[in-house]
PyMOL Python script that loads the backbone (N, CA, C, O; Angstrom):
from pymol import cmd

cmd.read_pdbstr("""\
ATOM      1  N   THR A   1      64.897   2.695 150.536  1.00  0.00           N
ATOM      2  CA  THR A   1      64.593   1.310 150.864  1.00  0.00           C
ATOM      3  C   THR A   1      64.023   1.233 152.271  1.00  0.00           C
ATOM      4  O   THR A   1      64.192   2.148 153.076  1.00  0.00           O
ATOM      5  N   ASN A   2      63.359   0.147 152.549  1.00  0.00           N
ATOM      6  CA  ASN A   2      62.806  -0.083 153.882  1.00  0.00           C
ATOM      7  C   ASN A   2      63.763  -0.931 154.704  1.00  0.00           C
ATOM      8  O   ASN A   2      64.553  -1.710 154.170  1.00  0.00           O
ATOM      9  N   ARG A   3      63.672  -0.759 156.009  1.00  0.00           N
ATOM     10  CA  ARG A   3      64.390  -1.637 156.926  1.00  0.00           C
ATOM     11  C   ARG A   3      63.342  -2.346 157.769  1.00  0.00           C
ATOM     12  O   ARG A   3      62.403  -1.721 158.263  1.00  0.00           O
ATOM     13  N   VAL A   4      63.509  -3.666 157.932  1.00  0.00           N
ATOM     14  CA  VAL A   4      62.530  -4.457 158.668  1.00  0.00           C
ATOM     15  C   VAL A   4      63.233  -5.123 159.844  1.00  0.00           C
ATOM     16  O   VAL A   4      64.261  -5.779 159.679  1.00  0.00           O
ATOM     17  N   GLY A   5      62.661  -4.944 161.040  1.00  0.00           N
ATOM     18  CA  GLY A   5      63.162  -5.602 162.241  1.00  0.00           C
ATOM     19  C   GLY A   5      62.079  -6.520 162.782  1.00  0.00           C
ATOM     20  O   GLY A   5      60.909  -6.143 162.843  1.00  0.00           O
ATOM     21  N   ILE A   6      62.469  -7.720 163.171  1.00  0.00           N
ATOM     22  CA  ILE A   6      61.511  -8.699 163.673  1.00  0.00           C
ATOM     23  C   ILE A   6      61.952  -9.124 165.066  1.00  0.00           C
ATOM     24  O   ILE A   6      63.097  -9.530 165.265  1.00  0.00           O
ATOM     25  N   THR A   7      61.042  -9.029 166.028  1.00  0.00           N
ATOM     26  CA  THR A   7      61.341  -9.471 167.383  1.00  0.00           C
ATOM     27  C   THR A   7      60.415 -10.616 167.754  1.00  0.00           C
ATOM     28  O   THR A   7      59.209 -10.580 167.506  1.00  0.00           O
ATOM     29  N   VAL A   8      61.017 -11.631 168.357  1.00  0.00           N
ATOM     30  CA  VAL A   8      60.261 -12.800 168.805  1.00  0.00           C
ATOM     31  C   VAL A   8      60.713 -13.107 170.228  1.00  0.00           C
ATOM     32  O   VAL A   8      61.892 -13.369 170.467  1.00  0.00           O
ATOM     33  N   SER A   9      59.784 -13.075 171.163  1.00  0.00           N
ATOM     34  CA  SER A   9      60.085 -13.277 172.570  1.00  0.00           C
ATOM     35  C   SER A   9      60.382 -14.745 172.872  1.00  0.00           C
ATOM     36  O   SER A   9      59.920 -15.639 172.163  1.00  0.00           O
ATOM     37  N   LYS A  10      61.147 -14.980 173.916  1.00  0.00           N
ATOM     38  CA  LYS A  10      61.416 -16.343 174.364  1.00  0.00           C
ATOM     39  C   LYS A  10      60.159 -17.035 174.874  1.00  0.00           C
ATOM     40  O   LYS A  10      60.123 -18.260 174.992  1.00  0.00           O
ATOM     41  N   LYS A  11      59.134 -16.255 175.175  1.00  0.00           N
ATOM     42  CA  LYS A  11      57.876 -16.824 175.650  1.00  0.00           C
ATOM     43  C   LYS A  11      57.190 -17.659 174.562  1.00  0.00           C
ATOM     44  O   LYS A  11      56.350 -18.506 174.868  1.00  0.00           O
ATOM     45  N   LEU A  12      57.545 -17.424 173.301  1.00  0.00           N
ATOM     46  CA  LEU A  12      56.901 -18.138 172.200  1.00  0.00           C
ATOM     47  C   LEU A  12      57.378 -19.574 172.072  1.00  0.00           C
ATOM     48  O   LEU A  12      56.673 -20.396 171.488  1.00  0.00           O
ATOM     49  N   GLY A  13      58.532 -19.899 172.590  1.00  0.00           N
ATOM     50  CA  GLY A  13      59.020 -21.268 172.495  1.00  0.00           C
ATOM     51  C   GLY A  13      60.530 -21.317 172.417  1.00  0.00           C
ATOM     52  O   GLY A  13      61.222 -20.322 172.637  1.00  0.00           O
ATOM     53  N   HIS A  14      61.019 -22.498 172.099  1.00  0.00           N
ATOM     54  CA  HIS A  14      62.458 -22.701 171.990  1.00  0.00           C
ATOM     55  C   HIS A  14      62.993 -22.056 170.714  1.00  0.00           C
ATOM     56  O   HIS A  14      62.229 -21.519 169.913  1.00  0.00           O
ATOM     57  N   ALA A  15      64.299 -22.112 170.536  1.00  0.00           N
ATOM     58  CA  ALA A  15      64.956 -21.431 169.420  1.00  0.00           C
ATOM     59  C   ALA A  15      64.414 -21.874 168.067  1.00  0.00           C
ATOM     60  O   ALA A  15      64.276 -21.051 167.162  1.00  0.00           O
ATOM     61  N   VAL A  16      64.106 -23.151 167.914  1.00  0.00           N
ATOM     62  CA  VAL A  16      63.600 -23.651 166.638  1.00  0.00           C
ATOM     63  C   VAL A  16      62.274 -22.975 166.293  1.00  0.00           C
ATOM     64  O   VAL A  16      62.063 -22.565 165.152  1.00  0.00           O
ATOM     65  N   VAL A  17      61.401 -22.861 167.258  1.00  0.00           N
ATOM     66  CA  VAL A  17      60.091 -22.245 167.057  1.00  0.00           C
ATOM     67  C   VAL A  17      60.254 -20.761 166.752  1.00  0.00           C
ATOM     68  O   VAL A  17      59.632 -20.249 165.821  1.00  0.00           O
ATOM     69  N   ARG A  18      61.076 -20.072 167.520  1.00  0.00           N
ATOM     70  CA  ARG A  18      61.286 -18.638 167.308  1.00  0.00           C
ATOM     71  C   ARG A  18      61.888 -18.365 165.938  1.00  0.00           C
ATOM     72  O   ARG A  18      61.486 -17.415 165.266  1.00  0.00           O
ATOM     73  N   ASN A  19      62.844 -19.183 165.516  1.00  0.00           N
ATOM     74  CA  ASN A  19      63.467 -18.993 164.205  1.00  0.00           C
ATOM     75  C   ASN A  19      62.483 -19.264 163.079  1.00  0.00           C
ATOM     76  O   ASN A  19      62.535 -18.592 162.049  1.00  0.00           O
ATOM     77  N   ARG A  20      61.585 -20.233 163.248  1.00  0.00           N
ATOM     78  CA  ARG A  20      60.569 -20.512 162.237  1.00  0.00           C
ATOM     79  C   ARG A  20      59.646 -19.302 162.074  1.00  0.00           C
ATOM     80  O   ARG A  20      59.294 -18.925 160.957  1.00  0.00           O
ATOM     81  N   VAL A  21      59.265 -18.706 163.189  1.00  0.00           N
ATOM     82  CA  VAL A  21      58.410 -17.516 163.143  1.00  0.00           C
ATOM     83  C   VAL A  21      59.143 -16.382 162.432  1.00  0.00           C
ATOM     84  O   VAL A  21      58.552 -15.697 161.596  1.00  0.00           O
ATOM     85  N   ARG A  22      60.414 -16.175 162.749  1.00  0.00           N
ATOM     86  CA  ARG A  22      61.202 -15.122 162.091  1.00  0.00           C
ATOM     87  C   ARG A  22      61.286 -15.358 160.586  1.00  0.00           C
ATOM     88  O   ARG A  22      61.107 -14.431 159.796  1.00  0.00           O
ATOM     89  N   ARG A  23      61.557 -16.590 160.195  1.00  0.00           N
ATOM     90  CA  ARG A  23      61.666 -16.919 158.764  1.00  0.00           C
ATOM     91  C   ARG A  23      60.357 -16.653 158.035  1.00  0.00           C
ATOM     92  O   ARG A  23      60.356 -16.119 156.926  1.00  0.00           O
ATOM     93  N   ARG A  24      59.244 -17.024 158.658  1.00  0.00           N
ATOM     94  CA  ARG A  24      57.945 -16.801 158.030  1.00  0.00           C
ATOM     95  C   ARG A  24      57.657 -15.315 157.861  1.00  0.00           C
ATOM     96  O   ARG A  24      57.197 -14.896 156.799  1.00  0.00           O
ATOM     97  N   LEU A  25      57.918 -14.516 158.885  1.00  0.00           N
ATOM     98  CA  LEU A  25      57.664 -13.083 158.803  1.00  0.00           C
ATOM     99  C   LEU A  25      58.585 -12.410 157.779  1.00  0.00           C
ATOM    100  O   LEU A  25      58.160 -11.513 157.051  1.00  0.00           O
ATOM    101  N   ARG A  26      59.831 -12.844 157.730  1.00  0.00           N
ATOM    102  CA  ARG A  26      60.759 -12.313 156.737  1.00  0.00           C
ATOM    103  C   ARG A  26      60.290 -12.649 155.322  1.00  0.00           C
ATOM    104  O   ARG A  26      60.390 -11.824 154.414  1.00  0.00           O
ATOM    105  N   GLU A  27      59.782 -13.856 155.146  1.00  0.00           N
ATOM    106  CA  GLU A  27      59.318 -14.302 153.834  1.00  0.00           C
ATOM    107  C   GLU A  27      58.082 -13.518 153.385  1.00  0.00           C
ATOM    108  O   GLU A  27      57.953 -13.191 152.205  1.00  0.00           O
ATOM    109  N   VAL A  28      57.190 -13.221 154.300  1.00  0.00           N
ATOM    110  CA  VAL A  28      56.009 -12.412 153.950  1.00  0.00           C
ATOM    111  C   VAL A  28      56.464 -11.075 153.393  1.00  0.00           C
ATOM    112  O   VAL A  28      55.969 -10.630 152.357  1.00  0.00           O
ATOM    113  N   TYR A  29      57.395 -10.438 154.069  1.00  0.00           N
ATOM    114  CA  TYR A  29      57.868  -9.145 153.580  1.00  0.00           C
ATOM    115  C   TYR A  29      58.570  -9.303 152.238  1.00  0.00           C
ATOM    116  O   TYR A  29      58.359  -8.495 151.333  1.00  0.00           O
ATOM    117  N   ARG A  30      59.391 -10.321 152.096  1.00  0.00           N
ATOM    118  CA  ARG A  30      60.141 -10.521 150.851  1.00  0.00           C
ATOM    119  C   ARG A  30      59.194 -10.714 149.659  1.00  0.00           C
ATOM    120  O   ARG A  30      59.422 -10.153 148.587  1.00  0.00           O
ATOM    121  N   LEU A  31      58.142 -11.502 149.848  1.00  0.00           N
ATOM    122  CA  LEU A  31      57.217 -11.774 148.754  1.00  0.00           C
ATOM    123  C   LEU A  31      56.386 -10.549 148.356  1.00  0.00           C
ATOM    124  O   LEU A  31      55.966 -10.429 147.205  1.00  0.00           O
ATOM    125  N   HIS A  32      56.151  -9.648 149.301  1.00  0.00           N
ATOM    126  CA  HIS A  32      55.290  -8.491 149.053  1.00  0.00           C
ATOM    127  C   HIS A  32      56.037  -7.170 149.153  1.00  0.00           C
ATOM    128  O   HIS A  32      55.416  -6.125 149.346  1.00  0.00           O
ATOM    129  N   GLU A  33      57.341  -7.198 149.027  1.00  0.00           N
ATOM    130  CA  GLU A  33      58.158  -5.992 149.200  1.00  0.00           C
ATOM    131  C   GLU A  33      57.765  -4.878 148.229  1.00  0.00           C
ATOM    132  O   GLU A  33      57.832  -3.701 148.580  1.00  0.00           O
ATOM    133  N   SER A  34      57.362  -5.236 147.027  1.00  0.00           N
ATOM    134  CA  SER A  34      57.008  -4.218 146.025  1.00  0.00           C
ATOM    135  C   SER A  34      55.731  -3.463 146.395  1.00  0.00           C
ATOM    136  O   SER A  34      55.480  -2.388 145.850  1.00  0.00           O
ATOM    137  N   ARG A  35      54.928  -3.997 147.299  1.00  0.00           N
ATOM    138  CA  ARG A  35      53.674  -3.352 147.697  1.00  0.00           C
ATOM    139  C   ARG A  35      53.874  -2.272 148.761  1.00  0.00           C
ATOM    140  O   ARG A  35      52.967  -1.481 149.019  1.00  0.00           O
ATOM    141  N   PHE A  36      55.062  -2.235 149.382  1.00  0.00           N
ATOM    142  CA  PHE A  36      55.329  -1.289 150.466  1.00  0.00           C
ATOM    143  C   PHE A  36      55.938  -0.003 149.924  1.00  0.00           C
ATOM    144  O   PHE A  36      56.740  -0.026 148.990  1.00  0.00           O
ATOM    145  N   GLN A  37      55.548   1.117 150.520  1.00  0.00           N
ATOM    146  CA  GLN A  37      56.152   2.396 150.179  1.00  0.00           C
ATOM    147  C   GLN A  37      57.597   2.391 150.667  1.00  0.00           C
ATOM    148  O   GLN A  37      57.878   1.843 151.732  1.00  0.00           O
ATOM    149  N   PRO A  38      58.517   2.985 149.919  1.00  0.00           N
ATOM    150  CA  PRO A  38      59.922   3.014 150.347  1.00  0.00           C
ATOM    151  C   PRO A  38      60.158   4.048 151.448  1.00  0.00           C
ATOM    152  O   PRO A  38      59.395   5.002 151.602  1.00  0.00           O
ATOM    153  N   GLY A  39      61.225   3.835 152.200  1.00  0.00           N
ATOM    154  CA  GLY A  39      61.660   4.809 153.193  1.00  0.00           C
ATOM    155  C   GLY A  39      61.124   4.611 154.595  1.00  0.00           C
ATOM    156  O   GLY A  39      61.149   5.547 155.395  1.00  0.00           O
ATOM    157  N   TRP A  40      60.642   3.424 154.918  1.00  0.00           N
ATOM    158  CA  TRP A  40      60.079   3.172 156.241  1.00  0.00           C
ATOM    159  C   TRP A  40      60.963   2.203 157.034  1.00  0.00           C
ATOM    160  O   TRP A  40      61.614   1.324 156.470  1.00  0.00           O
ATOM    161  N   ASP A  41      60.965   2.388 158.341  1.00  0.00           N
ATOM    162  CA  ASP A  41      61.554   1.415 159.257  1.00  0.00           C
ATOM    163  C   ASP A  41      60.385   0.651 159.860  1.00  0.00           C
ATOM    164  O   ASP A  41      59.553   1.229 160.560  1.00  0.00           O
ATOM    165  N   ILE A  42      60.325  -0.647 159.588  1.00  0.00           N
ATOM    166  CA  ILE A  42      59.188  -1.463 160.009  1.00  0.00           C
ATOM    167  C   ILE A  42      59.654  -2.401 161.114  1.00  0.00           C
ATOM    168  O   ILE A  42      60.632  -3.128 160.941  1.00  0.00           O
ATOM    169  N   VAL A  43      58.958  -2.389 162.251  1.00  0.00           N
ATOM    170  CA  VAL A  43      59.267  -3.283 163.358  1.00  0.00           C
ATOM    171  C   VAL A  43      58.078  -4.210 163.561  1.00  0.00           C
ATOM    172  O   VAL A  43      56.954  -3.756 163.775  1.00  0.00           O
ATOM    173  N   VAL A  44      58.334  -5.507 163.493  1.00  0.00           N
ATOM    174  CA  VAL A  44      57.286  -6.512 163.646  1.00  0.00           C
ATOM    175  C   VAL A  44      57.531  -7.240 164.961  1.00  0.00           C
ATOM    176  O   VAL A  44      58.615  -7.775 165.193  1.00  0.00           O
ATOM    177  N   VAL A  45      56.516  -7.256 165.815  1.00  0.00           N
ATOM    178  CA  VAL A  45      56.593  -7.965 167.093  1.00  0.00           C
ATOM    179  C   VAL A  45      55.687  -9.184 166.988  1.00  0.00           C
ATOM    180  O   VAL A  45      54.467  -9.056 166.884  1.00  0.00           O
ATOM    181  N   ALA A  46      56.286 -10.356 167.016  1.00  0.00           N
ATOM    182  CA  ALA A  46      55.522 -11.596 166.867  1.00  0.00           C
ATOM    183  C   ALA A  46      54.770 -11.906 168.158  1.00  0.00           C
ATOM    184  O   ALA A  46      55.312 -11.772 169.255  1.00  0.00           O
ATOM    185  N   ARG A  47      53.536 -12.314 168.010  1.00  0.00           N
ATOM    186  CA  ARG A  47      52.698 -12.708 169.143  1.00  0.00           C
ATOM    187  C   ARG A  47      52.524 -14.224 169.132  1.00  0.00           C
ATOM    188  O   ARG A  47      52.893 -14.892 168.166  1.00  0.00           O
ATOM    189  N   SER A  48      51.965 -14.754 170.199  1.00  0.00           N
ATOM    190  CA  SER A  48      51.890 -16.206 170.364  1.00  0.00           C
ATOM    191  C   SER A  48      51.046 -16.883 169.290  1.00  0.00           C
ATOM    192  O   SER A  48      51.302 -18.039 168.953  1.00  0.00           O
ATOM    193  N   ARG A  49      50.058 -16.202 168.751  1.00  0.00           N
ATOM    194  CA  ARG A  49      49.225 -16.798 167.709  1.00  0.00           C
ATOM    195  C   ARG A  49      50.002 -17.093 166.437  1.00  0.00           C
ATOM    196  O   ARG A  49      49.604 -17.942 165.640  1.00  0.00           O
ATOM    197  N   CYS A  50      51.104 -16.394 166.250  1.00  0.00           N
ATOM    198  CA  CYS A  50      51.929 -16.564 165.056  1.00  0.00           C
ATOM    199  C   CYS A  50      52.537 -17.968 164.990  1.00  0.00           C
ATOM    200  O   CYS A  50      52.831 -18.469 163.904  1.00  0.00           O
ATOM    201  N   VAL A  51      52.723 -18.593 166.135  1.00  0.00           N
ATOM    202  CA  VAL A  51      53.334 -19.925 166.186  1.00  0.00           C
ATOM    203  C   VAL A  51      52.410 -20.965 165.571  1.00  0.00           C
ATOM    204  O   VAL A  51      52.869 -21.844 164.842  1.00  0.00           O
ATOM    205  N   THR A  52      51.117 -20.878 165.854  1.00  0.00           N
ATOM    206  CA  THR A  52      50.175 -21.906 165.399  1.00  0.00           C
ATOM    207  C   THR A  52      49.414 -21.525 164.137  1.00  0.00           C
ATOM    208  O   THR A  52      48.685 -22.356 163.597  1.00  0.00           O
ATOM    209  N   SER A  53      49.558 -20.309 163.655  1.00  0.00           N
ATOM    210  CA  SER A  53      48.815 -19.863 162.476  1.00  0.00           C
ATOM    211  C   SER A  53      49.431 -20.401 161.197  1.00  0.00           C
ATOM    212  O   SER A  53      50.628 -20.684 161.128  1.00  0.00           O
ATOM    213  N   SER A  54      48.579 -20.535 160.182  1.00  0.00           N
ATOM    214  CA  SER A  54      49.076 -20.945 158.869  1.00  0.00           C
ATOM    215  C   SER A  54      49.778 -19.755 158.212  1.00  0.00           C
ATOM    216  O   SER A  54      49.605 -18.608 158.625  1.00  0.00           O
ATOM    217  N   PHE A  55      50.569 -20.050 157.188  1.00  0.00           N
ATOM    218  CA  PHE A  55      51.298 -18.996 156.495  1.00  0.00           C
ATOM    219  C   PHE A  55      50.332 -17.997 155.864  1.00  0.00           C
ATOM    220  O   PHE A  55      50.588 -16.793 155.886  1.00  0.00           O
ATOM    221  N   GLN A  56      49.229 -18.481 155.307  1.00  0.00           N
ATOM    222  CA  GLN A  56      48.252 -17.590 154.675  1.00  0.00           C
ATOM    223  C   GLN A  56      47.611 -16.645 155.693  1.00  0.00           C
ATOM    224  O   GLN A  56      47.344 -15.485 155.382  1.00  0.00           O
ATOM    225  N   ASP A  57      47.366 -17.138 156.902  1.00  0.00           N
ATOM    226  CA  ASP A  57      46.827 -16.271 157.949  1.00  0.00           C
ATOM    227  C   ASP A  57      47.824 -15.181 158.327  1.00  0.00           C
ATOM    228  O   ASP A  57      47.444 -14.033 158.557  1.00  0.00           O
ATOM    229  N   ILE A  58      49.092 -15.546 158.387  1.00  0.00           N
ATOM    230  CA  ILE A  58      50.133 -14.579 158.718  1.00  0.00           C
ATOM    231  C   ILE A  58      50.233 -13.520 157.622  1.00  0.00           C
ATOM    232  O   ILE A  58      50.363 -12.331 157.915  1.00  0.00           O
ATOM    233  N   VAL A  59      50.173 -13.950 156.359  1.00  0.00           N
ATOM    234  CA  VAL A  59      50.234 -13.005 155.236  1.00  0.00           C
ATOM    235  C   VAL A  59      49.070 -12.026 155.308  1.00  0.00           C
ATOM    236  O   VAL A  59      49.254 -10.818 155.156  1.00  0.00           O
ATOM    237  N   LYS A  60      47.870 -12.552 155.542  1.00  0.00           N
ATOM    238  CA  LYS A  60      46.675 -11.709 155.619  1.00  0.00           C
ATOM    239  C   LYS A  60      46.803 -10.672 156.730  1.00  0.00           C
ATOM    240  O   LYS A  60      46.514  -9.493 156.524  1.00  0.00           O
ATOM    241  N   ALA A  61      47.237 -11.116 157.907  1.00  0.00           N
ATOM    242  CA  ALA A  61      47.367 -10.208 159.045  1.00  0.00           C
ATOM    243  C   ALA A  61      48.460  -9.166 158.799  1.00  0.00           C
ATOM    244  O   ALA A  61      48.272  -7.989 159.107  1.00  0.00           O
ATOM    245  N   TYR A  62      49.592  -9.585 158.251  1.00  0.00           N
ATOM    246  CA  TYR A  62      50.723  -8.693 157.979  1.00  0.00           C
ATOM    247  C   TYR A  62      50.304  -7.576 157.032  1.00  0.00           C
ATOM    248  O   TYR A  62      50.564  -6.401 157.291  1.00  0.00           O
ATOM    249  N   LEU A  63      49.648  -7.952 155.926  1.00  0.00           N
ATOM    250  CA  LEU A  63      49.243  -6.953 154.936  1.00  0.00           C
ATOM    251  C   LEU A  63      48.110  -6.071 155.450  1.00  0.00           C
ATOM    252  O   LEU A  63      48.053  -4.885 155.123  1.00  0.00           O
ATOM    253  N   ALA A  64      47.215  -6.632 156.246  1.00  0.00           N
ATOM    254  CA  ALA A  64      46.138  -5.826 156.813  1.00  0.00           C
ATOM    255  C   ALA A  64      46.695  -4.768 157.762  1.00  0.00           C
ATOM    256  O   ALA A  64      46.247  -3.622 157.753  1.00  0.00           O
ATOM    257  N   LEU A  65      47.671  -5.154 158.579  1.00  0.00           N
ATOM    258  CA  LEU A  65      48.278  -4.186 159.498  1.00  0.00           C
ATOM    259  C   LEU A  65      49.094  -3.139 158.751  1.00  0.00           C
ATOM    260  O   LEU A  65      49.119  -1.972 159.139  1.00  0.00           O
ATOM    261  N   ALA A  66      49.766  -3.562 157.670  1.00  0.00           N
ATOM    262  CA  ALA A  66      50.525  -2.602 156.867  1.00  0.00           C
ATOM    263  C   ALA A  66      49.582  -1.596 156.213  1.00  0.00           C
ATOM    264  O   ALA A  66      49.895  -0.409 156.131  1.00  0.00           O
ATOM    265  N   ALA A  67      48.434  -2.068 155.749  1.00  0.00           N
ATOM    266  CA  ALA A  67      47.452  -1.159 155.152  1.00  0.00           C
ATOM    267  C   ALA A  67      46.899  -0.207 156.207  1.00  0.00           C
ATOM    268  O   ALA A  67      46.719   0.982 155.943  1.00  0.00           O
ATOM    269  N   LYS A  68      46.632  -0.727 157.392  1.00  0.00           N
ATOM    270  CA  LYS A  68      46.116   0.104 158.483  1.00  0.00           C
ATOM    271  C   LYS A  68      47.130   1.176 158.879  1.00  0.00           C
ATOM    272  O   LYS A  68      46.757   2.300 159.217  1.00  0.00           O
ATOM    273  N   ALA A  69      48.423   0.816 158.834  1.00  0.00           N
ATOM    274  CA  ALA A  69      49.482   1.770 159.166  1.00  0.00           C
ATOM    275  C   ALA A  69      49.720   2.763 158.038  1.00  0.00           C
ATOM    276  O   ALA A  69      50.383   3.781 158.238  1.00  0.00           O
ATOM    277  N   GLY A  70      49.185   2.477 156.855  1.00  0.00           N
ATOM    278  CA  GLY A  70      49.336   3.403 155.728  1.00  0.00           C
ATOM    279  C   GLY A  70      50.673   3.313 155.033  1.00  0.00           C
ATOM    280  O   GLY A  70      51.132   4.300 154.458  1.00  0.00           O
ATOM    281  N   ILE A  71      51.316   2.151 155.070  1.00  0.00           N
ATOM    282  CA  ILE A  71      52.631   2.024 154.442  1.00  0.00           C
ATOM    283  C   ILE A  71      52.600   1.201 153.156  1.00  0.00           C
ATOM    284  O   ILE A  71      53.648   0.921 152.574  1.00  0.00           O
ATOM    285  N   LEU A  72      51.401   0.810 152.709  1.00  0.00           N
ATOM    286  CA  LEU A  72      51.278   0.134 151.423  1.00  0.00           C
ATOM    287  C   LEU A  72      51.084   1.174 150.338  1.00  0.00           C
ATOM    288  O   LEU A  72      50.512   2.238 150.576  1.00  0.00           O
ATOM    289  N   ARG A  73      51.566   0.859 149.143  1.00  0.00           N
ATOM    290  CA  ARG A  73      51.379   1.767 148.009  1.00  0.00           C
ATOM    291  C   ARG A  73      49.909   1.842 147.653  1.00  0.00           C
ATOM    292  O   ARG A  73      49.179   0.863 147.803  1.00  0.00           O
ATOM    293  N   GLU A  74      49.477   2.984 147.190  1.00  0.00           N
ATOM    294  CA  GLU A  74      48.083   3.179 146.808  1.00  0.00           C
ATOM    295  C   GLU A  74      47.705   2.284 145.638  1.00  0.00           C
ATOM    296  O   GLU A  74      46.611   1.721 145.618  1.00  0.00           O
ATOM    297  N   ASP A  75      48.602   2.146 144.660  1.00  0.00           N
ATOM    298  CA  ASP A  75      48.297   1.354 143.476  1.00  0.00           C
ATOM    299  C   ASP A  75      48.367  -0.164 143.745  1.00  0.00           C
ATOM    300  O   ASP A  75      47.887  -0.956 142.934  1.00  0.00           O
ATOM    301  N   ALA A  76      48.958  -0.564 144.868  1.00  0.00           N
ATOM    302  CA  ALA A  76      49.126  -1.995 145.180  1.00  0.00           C
ATOM    303  C   ALA A  76      47.993  -2.540 146.032  1.00  0.00           C
ATOM    304  O   ALA A  76      47.906  -3.754 146.212  1.00  0.00           O
ATOM    305  N   GLN A  77      47.133  -1.701 146.557  1.00  0.00           N
ATOM    306  CA  GLN A  77      46.067  -2.181 147.416  1.00  0.00           C
ATOM    307  C   GLN A  77      44.950  -2.667 146.596  1.00  0.00           C
ATOM    308  O   GLN A  77      43.940  -3.119 147.134  1.00  0.00           O
TER     309      GLN A  77
END
""", "prot")
cmd.dss("prot")
cmd.show_as("cartoon", "prot")
cmd.util.cbc("prot")
cmd.orient("prot")
């Protein structure tokens, strides 16, 4: 199984904003978990653009970075 860690800096905003970003990033992974190769420790560092981006933009960026890192399954791409 994979382990996912999400970090959100205090620079991004107050607790409500940071928790919203965490929830969105967790949800992206949950919805696409079957596309990831098993056995990886994934660390996601949220940047300031994540606060104002739409969910679809976050999904696109998350999956693009996962593909670039080579942790997506070959048959799922």
